[in-house]
N, C-alpha and C positions, 0 to 999 in steps of 0.2 A: 077205452083205455084206462087202465088203472095205474095209479102211481104207487109204486112200491117204495117204501122207505127201508133203508137198510139200517139195521141197528147193530151196533157192535157192543158186545158185552165187555164192560171194564172188569178187569180182574179184581177180585176182592183181596185186599191186603190186610195182613194182621196189624194190630196196633204198633208193634215194634217196627215193622217194615214201613208203615205209614210215617212214623216219627223220623225214621232214617231218611226217607225220601224228602220230607219237608225240610229237614236239616240241610240236605244237599242243595235243595232249591234256594234256601235262604243264603247259604254260603256262596252260591253262584251269583245271586243278586248283589251281595255285598262286594264281590270281586268286580262286578261291572260298575258299581257306583263309586267305588273308592278310587282316589287318585293314586297313580303310581308314585312311590317314594323316590325322591331324587337320590342319585348315588352319593354316597358319602365322599367328601373331598379327601384326597390322599394327603398324607402328611408331607410338608415340603421337604425336599431332599436337603441334607446338610450342605452348607456352602463349601465349595472346593477352595483350597488355599490358592491364593493368587501368587503368581510368580512376578517378581518385581522387574518388569520389562518396560513398563510405560514411563512417561515423563515424571509422573508423580512419585513413582518408586525410586527413580534415580535421584530426584530431589531429596528424598528422605535419606538415601545413602550418603550423598554429598553433605547434607546438613549434619549427619551424624559424624562424619569424618572431620568436618570443620569444627564442630563443637568439641570433639575429643581433643583436637590440637590446641584449641584455646584453653580448654580445661587443664591440659597437661602443663601449658605455659603458666597458668595461674597457680597451679599446685607447686610448680618449681619455684616461682617467685615467693610463695608463702613459706616454703621450706627454707629458702635462703634467708628470709627475714627472721624466721624462727630460730635458725642456727645462729644468726648474728646477735639476736636479742639475748639468747641464753648463753652465749659465749662458747658454744660447742664447736664453732668453726675455727677457733684459734684466733687468727687475725679477722677483724670485723670488716668483711667485704660485702655484707648483706645489702647495703644500700646500692652498691655497684650492680649486684645481681638484680636487685629490684628495678633499677633504672633500665638495665638491659632488657629485662622481661617486658617492662612497660613499653619500651621502644619497639620491641618485636611485635607485641600485640597491636600497637598503633599502626605499624607498617602493614600487618595483615589486614586490619580493618580498612586502611586506605586502599590497599590493593583490591580488596573485595568490593569496595565502593566503585572503583574505576571499572572493574570487570562488569559489575551489574549495570553501570551506566552505559557501557558499550553494548551490552546485550539488549538493553532497552532501545537504543537508537539504531541498531542494525537489524538486518533480516536473517541473521544467522540461526536463531532459534525461534522463528516466527510461530510455528505451530506447536513446538514442544514445550515451551515455557509460557506460563500465564503472566501477562503483562501487569495486571494490578498487584500481584504478589511481588513481582520483581521491583516495581516502583516503590512499594512500601519498604522492602528490604534496602533498596538504594537510599531512600530518604533516612531510614534509621541509621545506616552506616555513615552517611554524610554528616549527620548532625552530632 
């Protein structure tokens, strides 16, 4: 028995083809060894405007209304004093207007303090209003 070996002839490549094949093999090895790049994070979407429907938004609206009323009362009292001091009002009744405006503001502050005290001690607005903020406002209005 004779053992025959089969030999296959490898094709002879030109230098240009050999360089091309080697470059392809190197590129394939690099692809296998390299880690895939993580995807780039997307830019965050711009925030959508919130509609004032929660308790914090309604607090903001009521605070703005209350602040506007107090500001208008103070402006009215200041105008009354200004007209009385300058003599533009004819008869000087500016002190009467000033005392009325001060009484009105004091009444509003007293009313606000009572309402806040009732909200703190009742369960009317248990989940809608924050108790620490109400307590601070009540103490501020009471003093």
